[in-house]
GUTI-117823 format. One record per residue (C-alpha): x, y, z. Coordinates in Angstrom, 3 decimals. Layout:
// residues N
c1 X&c2 Y&c3 Z;
...
// end
This chain:
// residues 271
c1 19.586&c2 8.101&c3 25.754;
c1 17.023&c2 5.478&c3 24.686;
c1 15.728&c2 5.068&c3 28.246;
c1 13.936&c2 8.417&c3 27.862;
c1 11.758&c2 7.072&c3 25.043;
c1 9.040&c2 4.496&c3 24.511;
c1 9.525&c2 2.286&c3 21.468;
c1 6.670&c2 1.003&c3 19.369;
c1 6.280&c2 -0.850&c3 16.086;
c1 4.206&c2 0.096&c3 13.045;
c1 2.257&c2 -2.551&c3 11.128;
c1 3.124&c2 -1.319&c3 7.632;
c1 5.988&c2 -3.815&c3 7.649;
c1 3.306&c2 -6.465&c3 7.171;
c1 0.898&c2 -4.309&c3 5.182;
c1 3.344&c2 -3.968&c3 2.308;
c1 2.993&c2 -7.756&c3 1.915;
c1 -0.793&c2 -7.715&c3 2.134;
c1 -1.349&c2 -9.358&c3 -1.267;
c1 0.593&c2 -12.444&c3 -0.218;
c1 0.780&c2 -12.407&c3 3.577;
c1 -1.578&c2 -14.938&c3 5.176;
c1 -1.062&c2 -14.157&c3 8.858;
c1 -3.297&c2 -12.345&c3 11.320;
c1 -3.235&c2 -9.319&c3 13.581;
c1 -2.895&c2 -11.544&c3 16.689;
c1 0.274&c2 -12.974&c3 15.133;
c1 1.619&c2 -9.463&c3 14.509;
c1 0.836&c2 -8.405&c3 18.072;
c1 2.572&c2 -11.481&c3 19.457;
c1 5.627&c2 -10.808&c3 17.264;
c1 5.842&c2 -7.156&c3 18.302;
c1 5.536&c2 -7.970&c3 22.000;
c1 8.089&c2 -10.781&c3 21.792;
c1 10.579&c2 -8.406&c3 20.156;
c1 10.409&c2 -6.163&c3 23.224;
c1 8.328&c2 -3.214&c3 22.008;
c1 5.965&c2 -1.574&c3 24.482;
c1 3.477&c2 -0.253&c3 21.946;
c1 2.088&c2 -0.688&c3 18.474;
c1 0.629&c2 1.631&c3 15.863;
c1 -1.863&c2 -0.215&c3 13.691;
c1 -3.075&c2 0.941&c3 10.294;
c1 -6.759&c2 0.774&c3 9.444;
c1 -5.933&c2 -1.792&c3 6.742;
c1 -4.197&c2 -4.155&c3 9.148;
c1 -6.889&c2 -3.891&c3 11.814;
c1 -9.256&c2 -5.867&c3 9.609;
c1 -12.208&c2 -7.181&c3 11.629;
c1 -10.641&c2 -5.847&c3 14.824;
c1 -11.475&c2 -2.411&c3 13.444;
c1 -15.090&c2 -3.245&c3 14.277;
c1 -14.295&c2 -4.957&c3 17.588;
c1 -12.517&c2 -2.473&c3 19.856;
c1 -13.081&c2 -4.531&c3 23.011;
c1 -11.472&c2 -7.564&c3 21.407;
c1 -8.532&c2 -5.449&c3 20.250;
c1 -8.028&c2 -4.090&c3 23.760;
c1 -8.138&c2 -7.621&c3 25.186;
c1 -5.560&c2 -8.770&c3 22.623;
c1 -3.192&c2 -5.899&c3 23.402;
c1 -3.653&c2 -6.284&c3 27.167;
c1 -2.844&c2 -9.983&c3 26.880;
c1 0.522&c2 -9.088&c3 25.367;
c1 1.083&c2 -5.988&c3 27.535;
c1 1.151&c2 -3.673&c3 24.536;
c1 -0.198&c2 -0.142&c3 24.372;
c1 -2.021&c2 1.079&c3 21.280;
c1 -0.046&c2 4.184&c3 20.302;
c1 -2.369&c2 5.289&c3 17.505;
c1 -4.489&c2 4.104&c3 14.622;
c1 -3.186&c2 5.379&c3 11.311;
c1 -5.910&c2 5.792&c3 8.729;
c1 -6.311&c2 6.857&c3 5.122;
c1 -9.090&c2 7.536&c3 2.631;
c1 -9.775&c2 6.139&c3 -0.819;
c1 -10.177&c2 9.721&c3 -2.015;
c1 -6.849&c2 10.849&c3 -0.548;
c1 -8.316&c2 13.651&c3 1.606;
c1 -8.159&c2 15.982&c3 -1.419;
c1 -11.545&c2 15.689&c3 -3.143;
c1 -14.117&c2 18.452&c3 -2.500;
c1 -17.093&c2 16.134&c3 -2.835;
c1 -15.695&c2 13.809&c3 -0.160;
c1 -14.977&c2 16.261&c3 2.666;
c1 -17.887&c2 15.131&c3 4.851;
c1 -17.169&c2 11.443&c3 4.202;
c1 -13.487&c2 11.813&c3 5.030;
c1 -14.252&c2 13.699&c3 8.238;
c1 -16.627&c2 10.871&c3 9.215;
c1 -13.773&c2 8.404&c3 8.713;
c1 -11.653&c2 10.442&c3 11.087;
c1 -14.464&c2 10.669&c3 13.612;
c1 -14.892&c2 6.897&c3 13.538;
c1 -11.248&c2 6.270&c3 14.405;
c1 -11.225&c2 8.983&c3 17.062;
c1 -14.135&c2 7.305&c3 18.828;
c1 -12.577&c2 3.882&c3 18.262;
c1 -9.268&c2 4.711&c3 19.985;
c1 -10.963&c2 6.632&c3 22.784;
c1 -13.069&c2 3.581&c3 23.541;
c1 -9.998&c2 1.486&c3 24.258;
c1 -7.944&c2 4.048&c3 26.140;
c1 -5.698&c2 5.287&c3 23.335;
c1 -5.264&c2 9.035&c3 22.870;
c1 -3.898&c2 9.455&c3 19.317;
c1 -4.879&c2 9.014&c3 15.695;
c1 -2.701&c2 9.611&c3 12.655;
c1 -4.000&c2 10.933&c3 9.339;
c1 -2.229&c2 9.453&c3 6.343;
c1 -0.562&c2 11.754&c3 3.841;
c1 -3.113&c2 13.566&c3 1.631;
c1 -2.843&c2 12.134&c3 -1.859;
c1 -3.822&c2 13.706&c3 -5.160;
c1 -5.280&c2 10.754&c3 -7.059;
c1 -7.116&c2 12.889&c3 -9.619;
c1 -4.418&c2 15.483&c3 -10.326;
c1 -6.522&c2 18.440&c3 -9.259;
c1 -4.506&c2 21.688&c3 -9.058;
c1 -2.431&c2 21.981&c3 -5.898;
c1 -4.029&c2 25.351&c3 -5.124;
c1 -7.326&c2 23.490&c3 -4.785;
c1 -6.027&c2 20.330&c3 -3.136;
c1 -4.163&c2 21.973&c3 -0.251;
c1 -7.138&c2 23.900&c3 1.191;
c1 -9.332&c2 20.810&c3 0.926;
c1 -6.799&c2 18.628&c3 2.717;
c1 -6.296&c2 21.283&c3 5.383;
c1 -10.048&c2 21.614&c3 5.876;
c1 -10.493&c2 17.877&c3 6.329;
c1 -7.552&c2 17.550&c3 8.723;
c1 -8.675&c2 20.593&c3 10.707;
c1 -12.200&c2 19.276&c3 11.114;
c1 -10.871&c2 15.916&c3 12.237;
c1 -8.519&c2 17.729&c3 14.612;
c1 -11.405&c2 19.706&c3 16.065;
c1 -13.368&c2 16.502&c3 16.664;
c1 -10.353&c2 15.006&c3 18.374;
c1 -10.092&c2 18.058&c3 20.577;
c1 -13.658&c2 17.619&c3 21.823;
c1 -12.876&c2 14.027&c3 22.814;
c1 -9.402&c2 14.435&c3 24.281;
c1 -7.725&c2 12.721&c3 21.333;
c1 -4.587&c2 14.142&c3 19.716;
c1 -4.628&c2 14.202&c3 15.917;
c1 -1.403&c2 14.032&c3 13.943;
c1 -0.692&c2 14.339&c3 10.230;
c1 1.826&c2 11.925&c3 8.707;
c1 3.286&c2 13.246&c3 5.432;
c1 4.825&c2 10.708&c3 3.077;
c1 6.855&c2 10.679&c3 -0.111;
c1 4.848&c2 7.930&c3 -1.790;
c1 3.475&c2 8.233&c3 -5.323;
c1 0.960&c2 11.088&c3 -5.807;
c1 1.370&c2 12.359&c3 -2.259;
c1 0.493&c2 16.013&c3 -1.772;
c1 3.304&c2 16.341&c3 0.773;
c1 6.603&c2 15.067&c3 -0.642;
c1 8.998&c2 17.531&c3 1.030;
c1 9.539&c2 20.390&c3 3.447;
c1 8.082&c2 23.053&c3 1.169;
c1 4.742&c2 21.212&c3 1.061;
c1 4.852&c2 20.435&c3 4.786;
c1 5.080&c2 24.163&c3 5.471;
c1 2.307&c2 24.897&c3 3.029;
c1 -0.251&c2 22.622&c3 4.650;
c1 0.729&c2 23.220&c3 8.271;
c1 0.421&c2 26.972&c3 7.719;
c1 -3.253&c2 26.354&c3 6.900;
c1 -3.997&c2 24.523&c3 10.158;
c1 -4.127&c2 25.342&c3 13.859;
c1 -1.142&c2 23.643&c3 15.544;
c1 -3.290&c2 22.895&c3 18.566;
c1 -5.699&c2 20.888&c3 16.408;
c1 -3.367&c2 19.091&c3 13.992;
c1 0.035&c2 17.949&c3 15.199;
c1 2.882&c2 16.472&c3 13.154;
c1 3.959&c2 12.824&c3 12.951;
c1 7.373&c2 13.015&c3 11.254;
c1 8.738&c2 10.049&c3 9.333;
c1 12.520&c2 10.055&c3 9.035;
c1 12.608&c2 7.862&c3 5.937;
c1 10.073&c2 9.944&c3 4.044;
c1 11.859&c2 13.148&c3 5.049;
c1 15.096&c2 11.942&c3 3.478;
c1 13.293&c2 10.450&c3 0.487;
c1 11.730&c2 13.869&c3 -0.085;
c1 15.160&c2 15.460&c3 -0.348;
c1 15.386&c2 17.105&c3 3.062;
c1 17.553&c2 16.769&c3 6.144;
c1 15.907&c2 15.141&c3 9.140;
c1 17.222&c2 17.663&c3 11.666;
c1 16.103&c2 20.595&c3 9.503;
c1 12.558&c2 19.283&c3 9.278;
c1 12.273&c2 18.261&c3 12.929;
c1 13.548&c2 21.634&c3 14.085;
c1 11.199&c2 23.477&c3 11.720;
c1 8.185&c2 21.825&c3 13.341;
c1 9.653&c2 21.138&c3 16.776;
c1 6.627&c2 22.561&c3 18.633;
c1 4.214&c2 20.505&c3 16.556;
c1 5.698&c2 17.005&c3 16.874;
c1 3.305&c2 14.542&c3 18.494;
c1 5.219&c2 11.292&c3 18.090;
c1 7.596&c2 10.016&c3 15.409;
c1 8.114&c2 7.274&c3 12.845;
c1 11.709&c2 6.151&c3 12.451;
c1 12.776&c2 4.181&c3 9.406;
c1 15.843&c2 4.221&c3 7.220;
c1 16.600&c2 4.883&c3 3.580;
c1 19.640&c2 5.360&c3 1.373;
c1 21.105&c2 8.871&c3 1.278;
c1 19.705&c2 9.514&c3 -2.191;
c1 16.271&c2 8.289&c3 -1.122;
c1 16.155&c2 5.588&c3 -3.771;
c1 16.059&c2 2.486&c3 -1.573;
c1 14.562&c2 1.662&c3 1.801;
c1 17.146&c2 0.196&c3 4.165;
c1 17.100&c2 -1.694&c3 7.418;
c1 17.417&c2 0.589&c3 10.415;
c1 20.996&c2 1.726&c3 10.896;
c1 22.028&c2 0.785&c3 7.362;
c1 20.948&c2 3.993&c3 5.629;
c1 21.229&c2 7.751&c3 6.080;
c1 19.359&c2 8.092&c3 9.382;
c1 21.430&c2 9.239&c3 12.346;
c1 19.491&c2 7.599&c3 15.170;
c1 21.303&c2 9.446&c3 17.946;
c1 20.639&c2 12.807&c3 16.327;
c1 16.986&c2 11.940&c3 15.742;
c1 16.461&c2 11.076&c3 19.405;
c1 18.291&c2 14.228&c3 20.467;
c1 15.972&c2 16.325&c3 18.294;
c1 12.870&c2 14.593&c3 19.620;
c1 13.943&c2 15.062&c3 23.218;
c1 13.759&c2 18.836&c3 22.632;
c1 10.203&c2 18.735&c3 21.243;
c1 7.886&c2 20.234&c3 23.913;
c1 4.705&c2 18.409&c3 22.837;
c1 6.321&c2 15.074&c3 21.933;
c1 4.553&c2 12.242&c3 23.788;
c1 7.627&c2 10.021&c3 24.011;
c1 6.678&c2 7.378&c3 21.439;
c1 9.231&c2 6.455&c3 18.790;
c1 7.508&c2 4.141&c3 16.328;
c1 9.846&c2 1.965&c3 14.289;
c1 8.663&c2 1.264&c3 10.759;
c1 10.388&c2 -1.013&c3 8.258;
c1 9.881&c2 -0.955&c3 4.478;
c1 13.105&c2 -2.501&c3 3.186;
c1 13.279&c2 -5.615&c3 1.041;
c1 14.766&c2 -7.425&c3 4.025;
c1 11.838&c2 -6.355&c3 6.171;
c1 9.400&c2 -7.520&c3 3.533;
c1 11.090&c2 -10.908&c3 3.258;
c1 11.112&c2 -11.576&c3 7.001;
c1 9.096&c2 -9.056&c3 9.033;
c1 9.504&c2 -10.970&c3 12.294;
c1 13.294&c2 -10.926&c3 12.154;
c1 13.428&c2 -7.353&c3 10.879;
c1 11.322&c2 -5.770&c3 13.593;
c1 13.192&c2 -7.704&c3 16.279;
c1 16.543&c2 -6.550&c3 14.911;
c1 15.319&c2 -2.952&c3 14.727;
c1 14.225&c2 -2.983&c3 18.358;
c1 17.689&c2 -4.079&c3 19.459;
c1 19.213&c2 -1.249&c3 17.445;
c1 16.906&c2 1.356&c3 18.986;
c1 17.525&c2 0.401&c3 22.593;
c1 21.273&c2 0.415&c3 21.929;
c1 21.303&c2 4.065&c3 20.839;
// end
């Protein structure tokens, strides 16, 4: 089944070590390519100076025969503050133009986060407005915009109920869905249930593993994720672009990212 998919790697495996990791993006790119992946999704944090040097980033990726799948970006205000709507939309516009300039066609908006505990009835419309405006900008430039819900602390979108709430506020043609299997389980939902609920909206997917109770990130194949079932679900998604992005947040991945991402690639191609 795996031959029908393109496998990429997400840089959060290194980002979660950012306070002590002393490597560089070129080292990450080399590691990802050596493991066998064909693409990479890079977060705005891990881009560093390359986030201002798109031509250099393209040259680096071309050197290692890697495709940029998407840039995943966030905002210090969490995409939920009314006074920051224009600023957050400008952030999205920057990354849309950035990826377009190097031949990539996707950006991923990080999970809206309620840092100031404003009422949910206020936060959801603000987040939807920001995402929709970014989606509209992407549409004018031929760039697909996806939203990546997470279960992390203070997220506005911990589980299926909240996914439905925000996606109901947005045009599916403007804002697609980037599911994350680990966050789905951590939020208390079944992966198949969530993927089927938004099957028409899936743009690409993050695959990572977690214990069945959601309490501990696990190496791929060592938790509750059914990789075969996930790929079967994705194969039925009409707007899915084929990219399965492997992300690793386990303690093992943190201790040795190079070994972890290589091991995960072998597991994916064996499915």
